[in-house]
C-alpha positions in Angstrom: 202.2 219.6 103.9 201.4 216.6 105.5 203.0 212.8 106.1 201.0 210.3 105.9 200.7 207.5 108.8 199.9 203.8 107.3 199.5 200.5 108.6 203.6 199.2 108.3 204.4 195.8 106.5 206.7 194.2 109.2 207.7 190.7 108.1 206.9 189.3 104.4 204.0 187.8 105.6 201.7 190.2 107.1 198.7 191.3 105.6 197.3 193.1 108.4 197.3 194.1 112.1 195.0 195.0 114.7 195.7 199.2 115.8 195.3 198.3 119.5 196.5 201.6 120.9 197.6 205.3 119.8 200.1 206.4 122.1 199.4 210.3 121.2 195.9 211.7 121.5 194.6 213.6 118.2 195.8 216.7 117.8 198.3 216.0 120.1 202.3 216.5 119.5 204.6 214.0 117.3 208.1 213.8 117.6 209.9 211.8 114.5 211.4 208.8 115.8 209.1 208.5 118.9 206.3 205.6 119.7 202.9 206.8 118.0 201.0 203.7 118.1 201.1 199.9 118.9 200.2 197.2 116.5 199.1 193.8 117.3 200.0 191.1 114.9 199.8 187.2 114.5 202.6 186.4 117.4 204.0 189.8 118.8 202.8 193.7 119.7 204.9 195.8 118.2 205.3 200.2 118.7 205.3 201.9 115.5 207.4 205.0 115.5 206.4 208.3 114.0 207.8 209.0 110.7 207.4 213.1 111.2 207.2 215.5 113.8 204.1 218.0 114.0 200.7 217.7 114.9 198.8 214.2 115.1 195.3 213.8 113.6 194.0 210.3 113.4 191.2 208.5 111.2 191.6 205.4 112.0 189.9 203.8 115.6 191.8 201.5 117.8 191.1 198.2 118.1 190.4 197.6 114.2 191.8 195.3 112.1 193.3 197.4 109.2 195.5 195.8 106.0 198.8 196.9 105.4 199.2 200.3 103.6 195.6 201.4 105.2 196.1 205.6 106.4 195.2 205.5 109.6 196.6 209.4 110.4 198.6 212.1 109.2 201.1 214.4 111.2 200.2 218.3 110.0 
């Protein structure tokens, strides 16, 4: 069973964000609650935590803009 990793809704007006950096490499081990990636919004850069423990499978490239809710990775 995998857990989807999506661009989160941060604040009321956020509609998109730039995935600035993956903090864990593709295929790396992740732990729930630990920083997984950084997301740049209009006024800030946020570290986003992993929702689950497992192996990261990245679907989205860093440096690109994604809509809130976009699937960017899975944790297997």
